[in-house]
Every structure is written in structure tokens, then in C-alpha cells.
N, C-alpha and C positions, 0 to 999 in steps of 0.2 A: 516498424510501422511509422510513417512520417506524419500522418494526420492525427493529432491528439483527440479530435472529436470521435473518430472511429475507434481509436484505442481505448478511450475511457468508456464509451458506450459498449464496446465489445467486452471489456473487462466486467462490466456489470452483468451483461447477458450471460457470459460464460460462467461467472461465479454462481449466479442463480441456477443455471443449468446443471452445474456440477453438484450443487448442494441438494437439489430436489430429486435427482435421478442418477442412478449408477451408470446407465448407458450415456447420460449426458456428461458424466465425469470422464468416461472413456473417450467419447467424441471430442471433449475439450482437450484432452492430452494429445490426441491425434492432430487437432487443429494447431496446438502449440508447436508440435514437431514439424508440421508441414508449412504453416503460414508465418512463422517467426524465425528469428535467428537463434532460438532456443537459449536465450539469455535469462538469467535470474539474478537476484540480489543476494543469493546465498553464497558468500565468499569462502566459507570454510565449513568443515564438517561439524565443528563445535557449535557454530551458529545454527546450523540446520537441526542438530539434535535438540538444542534449547527451544527452537521454534516449534518443533513437532512433539515436544515432551507433553505439553498440556493436552493436545488432541489425543495423544497416545493413552494418557491416563483416562481421559473421558471414554475412549473406545474400549479400554479394558473394563471400566465400570459398567458400560453398556452390555458387554458380553457377559459379565458375571450376573447381571440382572435379567438375562434372558434375551437381550436384544441382539441386533446384528452389528457388533462392534467393528468388524472388518469393513463392512460397507461404509459405516460412518467415517472410519479412518481414511479410507480411499477418497471419499467425497470431500472431506475437509482438507486432505492433503492436496488435492487438485485445486481447491479454492486458494490455498496458500501459494501454490505454484503460480497460478495466474496473477495473483496479487504481486508476487515477487517479480514476475516478468514485467508487469505494467510499471512497477516502481523503477526497475532497471532501465526501461525505455524512456522514461519521462525526461523532459528538459526544463530548466528553471523558467517559470512564467507561463507554462502551458495551461495550468489550471485557471489562471487569471484570464488568459486568452479565451478559453472555452466558456468560462462563466460570462464574460462580457458578450461573446457571440450569442450565447443562449438567453441571457436575461437583460442585456443592455448595459449602458455605461453608468447606471446608478446602482440598482440592486446587484447586478452581475459583478460590477467592480468591487463592491463591498464583500460579496461572497468569495470572489477570487482572491482578494487580498488576504482575507482570513485564512483561506486554504493554503496559500503560498507561505504565509507566516507560520502556520502550523507545521507544514512539511519542513520548512527551514529549521524550526525548533526541534523537530524529531531528528533531523540530520545532526544538529549540534549535540543533542542528547546522546546519540550513538557514539560520536567522537569523544564525548566526555566519559562515557562508560569505558571506552577503549583506553583512554589515558589513565583512568582510575585503576583499571586492571594492571596496567604497566607499572604504576606507582606502587601498588600493593606487592607485585612480584619483586620489585627492587628492594622492598622492605622484608622480603621473605614471607609474605602473607598471601592469602587467597580469599576470594569472595566466599564468605560463610555466614552462618546465622549471627555470629558476633560482629562481623564487619559490615553486614548489610544495612543495619539501621543508620549508622553515621554516613555511609555512602549515599543512601537514599535521601537523607536530610540535606547533604551537601548538594546533590543534583537538583533537588527541589528548590533550594535557595537560589542557585544559579539560574534556573529557569524563570523564577519570579523576578529576579533582578533584570534578566534579559527582556522579559515582557514589559517591565516598567520602562526600560531604556527605549524600547521601540515605541511605546505609547508616547513618551516624551518627544521623541523625534517627529512622530506624526503630528503631534499638537504644535510643535514649533514651526512646522512647515504649513500649518493652517489647514490640515486635513479635517474635513467634517463628514462628508459622505459622498460617494460616487467619485467618478474620475473620467478622464478622456483617454480612450484606447481604441485603436483601429487594428484588431488582430487580422492576420493574413494566414491562410492555411493552404497547404498543398496536398491534394489527395490523388496519388497515382492509382492506376488501375489495380495494382496488387492489393492496395489497402481497401479499395471498394469491394473486391472479390472476397477478401478475408472478412470484411464486415458482413457481407451477405451470408457467408457460412456461419457466422456467429448467430445470426437471426434463425437460420435453419436448425442449428443445434439447439437453440432455445425452444423452438417449436417442437422438435422431436422429444426433448426432455419433458415437455408438458403432457405428452400423450403416452409416455412409456412408464 
């Protein structure tokens, strides 16, 4: 999907649809299979297991308490699937483009800049975790309850230092608020049709 405006709005509509309705979750999976290239950011089975571990525990607790844990797990799983697809399709700067298009060069620029910096920090954090795991394996260790506190502390310190460095760079460049940006978007017919189906799925999920 080339138009980030349609992709981001579709992600929100489909996520809400999947969460509030089981038929909405099923239709969302069908939409993902038909209207996308079926890409995700789940690169290996271990990452997938870790991501779905918490929803799985919550679904088990729901089942044990008399609720419909299976339905919960399916709906949350589809929400995670759509979020993973949206993340894999994004390009650097698209959140800034959409924010400026939506809210203007002042408020929109600030919101977009914060969003882009947050996403960049998340990507750096993922790389840091991967390097940390490699370093532990080279020492014959694994992530465990004993190694987790120092690892978390180290990652937190690095993130704080990086945030301070970025703040200093923005201050040195004289940034105060707002900015000038003229985003351009390309919305092919396939994207528009996919967006219309997102709206239809959302409407169906509201009445089912």
C-alpha cells in the first residue's frame, strides 16, 4: 500500500474492528490476505512466540475465569497481525508527512517529529536487544532473571543518552516548534479500494 494516509487510517479501523468483533477479526484477516502483500515484521518464530506469549496468558486466564479466551486470543492476534503488517510497510518519515498533512506545519510537524523519533528509538532498541543477546551467547549466557536487570538498566541508560543527544542537536539547530514540509502522496486505485473495504469491515463489526 503506497499511500500512508490510507494505510494508517486503515490500520486503526481494522484494529478496532478485530478487537470488538470476532466476525470483524475474520474479515480483517481476509482483507490482509487479499489486499496486501501479506508481509509482517515477525522475522522468526522466537519473536512471534514472545509477542504472543502475553495475550496467550491473558486468554488462558480468561478461559479459567469462565470467559471466552479463544475469542480473545483470536481478536488480539489479528490486531497484532495488522500492527505488524503496518510496521513492515512503513517508510521513514511517513508519520511526519501524514501529521503535517492532517494538522499543519506547526502542530502536525511537532506531532510527526515526536512520532518519528519514537519509532527510530524503538528500532534502535530492537537492534540493541539483538546485540545484547549475541554478546550473552558469546559469553555462554542467556537472558534470564539474573541477567535481565543489568540488561534493562544498560538499555535504559543508552536510550536516555540518545534522547539527550537528539535534544541537544535540535537545540543547536535552533528548533523551537513547527517546521516547513510539503508532503506529497500517491493514492493508486488499489489503495482506495482497500481503504473502502476497511470502512465496510468497520461498519460490519459494529453491528455484529
